[in-house]
C-alpha positions as CSV (number, residue, x, y, z in Angstrom):
1,M,98.7,91.6,101.6
2,R,98.9,88.9,98.5
3,T,95.4,87.8,97.5
4,A,94.4,84.7,95.7
5,L,92.2,85.3,92.5
6,Y,90.9,81.5,92.2
7,R,89.2,79.6,89.5
8,H,87.1,76.4,90.2
9,F,86.4,74.1,86.6
10,D,84.5,71.1,86.8
11,A,85.6,68.0,84.7
12,A,84.6,69.1,81.2
13,G,86.3,72.6,81.5
14,V,83.3,75.0,82.5
15,L,84.3,77.3,84.5
16,L,82.2,76.9,87.4
17,Y,83.2,79.6,90.1
18,V,86.3,82.9,90.4
19,G,87.1,83.9,93.9
20,I,89.5,85.7,96.0
21,S,90.9,84.9,99.0
22,N,94.2,85.5,100.9
23,D,94.0,81.5,101.4
24,A,93.1,79.5,98.6
25,L,92.8,76.1,100.4
26,R,91.1,77.3,103.6
27,R,88.5,78.7,100.9
28,L,88.1,75.8,98.9
29,C,87.0,73.4,102.0
30,Q,84.6,76.6,103.3
31,H,83.2,75.6,99.4
32,K,83.0,71.9,100.1
33,D,80.9,73.1,103.3
34,R,78.9,75.5,102.1
35,S,78.1,75.2,98.6
36,H,75.9,72.8,97.0
37,W,77.8,72.4,93.4
38,H,81.3,72.0,94.8
39,A,81.5,68.2,94.1
40,Q,81.5,69.6,90.7
41,I,84.7,71.1,90.9
42,A,87.7,69.1,89.1
43,R,90.5,71.6,88.9
44,V,91.5,75.0,90.9
45,D,93.4,77.4,89.1
46,V,95.1,79.9,91.5
47,E,96.4,83.5,90.6
48,W,98.4,85.6,93.1
49,L,97.8,89.4,93.0
50,P,100.2,92.0,95.3
51,D,96.8,92.8,97.4
52,R,93.4,92.5,97.8
53,A,92.4,95.4,95.8
54,A,94.1,94.4,92.9
55,A,93.0,91.2,93.3
56,S,88.9,92.5,93.6
57,A,89.4,94.4,90.9
58,A,90.5,91.5,88.7
59,E,87.5,88.9,90.0
60,S,85.0,91.5,89.5
61,A,86.8,91.9,85.8
62,A,86.8,87.6,85.4
63,I,83.3,87.7,86.7
64,A,81.4,90.3,84.0
65,R,84.1,88.2,80.9
66,E,84.0,84.9,81.8
67,K,80.2,84.6,83.5
68,P,81.0,82.1,85.7
69,A,78.0,79.0,86.3
70,W,77.4,80.4,89.7
71,N,79.0,83.6,90.5
72,V,76.1,86.1,91.6
73,R,78.1,89.2,92.4
74,G,79.2,91.0,88.9
75,R,76.5,89.3,86.8
76,E,74.9,92.1,84.8
77,G,76.0,94.6,88.2
78,S,74.1,92.9,90.4
79,P,75.1,92.7,93.8
80,R,76.0,89.7,95.7
81,K,73.1,88.5,97.0
82,K,72.0,85.7,99.7
83,M,70.5,82.1,98.8
84,G,67.4,82.7,100.0
85,E,67.3,86.5,97.9
86,L,68.3,84.9,94.8
87,K,64.9,84.5,91.7
88,R,63.7,80.4,91.5
89,P,64.3,79.2,87.8
90,S,61.6,79.2,85.4
91,S,59.1,76.6,85.0
92,R,60.2,75.5,81.8
93,S,62.8,72.8,81.4
94,Y,66.7,73.3,81.2
95,D,68.9,71.5,79.0
96,A,72.9,71.5,81.1
97,A,74.7,73.4,79.0
98,D,71.2,76.4,79.4
99,L,71.7,76.0,83.4
100,V,75.7,76.2,82.6
101,K,75.4,79.2,80.8
102,N,72.4,80.8,82.7
103,G,72.8,79.6,86.5
104,P,70.0,78.3,87.6
105,Y,68.6,81.7,89.7
106,E,67.7,84.0,86.8
107,D,65.1,86.2,86.7
108,R,62.6,84.0,84.8
109,P,58.9,83.2,85.7
110,S,58.1,79.9,88.8
111,H,56.2,77.3,88.9
112,P,55.5,77.1,93.4
113,L,57.6,73.3,93.2
114,V,60.7,75.5,91.7
115,G,63.4,75.4,94.9
116,M,61.2,73.4,97.1
117,F,63.2,70.3,98.5
118,F,61.8,66.7,99.0
119,H,62.3,63.2,99.8
120,T,60.6,60.2,98.3
121,F,59.9,57.4,100.7
122,K,59.9,53.5,99.5
123,D,58.9,50.9,102.6
124,G,59.0,54.0,104.6
125,E,62.9,55.1,104.3
126,I,64.2,57.4,101.9
127,H,64.1,56.3,98.4
128,Y,65.6,59.9,97.0
129,Q,66.1,63.3,98.2
130,A,66.1,66.0,95.5
131,H,66.2,70.2,95.2
132,V,63.4,71.2,92.4
133,L,65.1,73.2,89.3
134,S,62.5,73.3,86.9
135,V,59.0,72.3,86.2
136,D,58.1,72.2,82.7
137,G,53.6,70.4,82.0
138,D,54.2,67.1,83.7
139,T,57.6,66.7,84.4
140,V,60.0,67.7,87.4
141,L,63.8,68.5,87.0
142,A,65.3,68.1,90.1
143,Q,69.2,68.1,91.5
144,M,69.3,64.5,93.3
145,F,71.8,64.2,96.2
146,S,73.2,61.5,97.5
147,W,72.2,60.0,100.9
148,L,75.2,59.0,102.4
149,T,77.4,62.6,101.7
150,G,74.4,64.6,101.5
151,Y,76.3,66.1,98.2
152,P,74.8,66.5,95.0
153,T,74.8,64.0,92.8
154,N,73.0,63.7,89.3
155,V,69.9,65.7,87.8
156,Q,66.9,63.4,87.1
157,A,63.7,64.1,85.6
158,F,60.4,63.1,87.4
159,P,56.7,63.1,87.4
160,K,55.1,66.3,89.4
161,S,52.1,63.5,90.3
162,L,55.0,61.7,92.0
163,L,55.9,65.4,94.2
164,Y,51.9,65.3,95.0
165,S,51.9,61.8,96.0
166,S,51.8,60.6,99.8
167,D,55.2,58.7,98.6
168,C,56.7,61.9,98.6
169,K,57.2,65.0,101.6
170,L,58.1,68.8,100.1
171,Y,60.3,71.2,102.0
172,P,60.5,74.8,101.6
173,E,63.8,75.3,102.6
174,I,66.9,73.2,103.2
175,E,67.4,73.6,106.7
176,S,64.1,71.1,107.0
177,W,65.0,68.6,104.7
178,R,68.0,68.1,106.4
179,D,66.6,67.6,110.2
180,A,63.8,65.4,108.0
181,A,66.4,63.5,107.0
182,D,68.3,63.2,109.7
183,R,65.2,61.9,112.0
184,V,64.2,59.6,109.2
185,Q,67.8,58.1,110.0
186,E,68.0,58.1,113.0
187,R,64.6,56.2,113.1
188,Q,66.0,53.8,110.7
189,A,68.8,53.6,113.1
190,R,66.6,52.2,116.1
191,R,65.2,50.0,114.1
192,R,68.3,48.1,112.9
193,A,69.8,48.3,116.6
194,V,66.6,47.0,118.2
195,A,65.9,43.7,114.9
């Protein structure tokens, strides 16, 4: 059966991900639901190959040669890993080019805050929600997420002291972070309905 080899690119033409699928459009929708980097996709290139074996070989070669930012399988011969098994970034800061080139989950030493999710609060409402990418001295670099859509927006630097303040709540995994956001938003909606 014909199989698609697809490549996702960002607006600057940086290769984000290489994959294969019998239905490239369905797979794109799955990335929307499951991949934190989906919002970065600006272009998708699709190449059809005669069967899955040919597509799989082309995918492996493309990942090894082109080094997409978010693929894990194929990098330095590593097998595909679940997000929970990936290594966290180190405690030093990375500029955007370094993150794109090397990916955020490499074999680098890690600060305990790296990989944590957090909410900051202002007047009892969520002010920021983010995921810690790196820590350098007193500065935390975090991937921000829209409270409205839940999609990543920009990367922002924060003072590390903010994460240890009473205005911040830390979560070790994304599920507890999302559940807490849902509870806060439900509470806020009830308050507004009463007022």
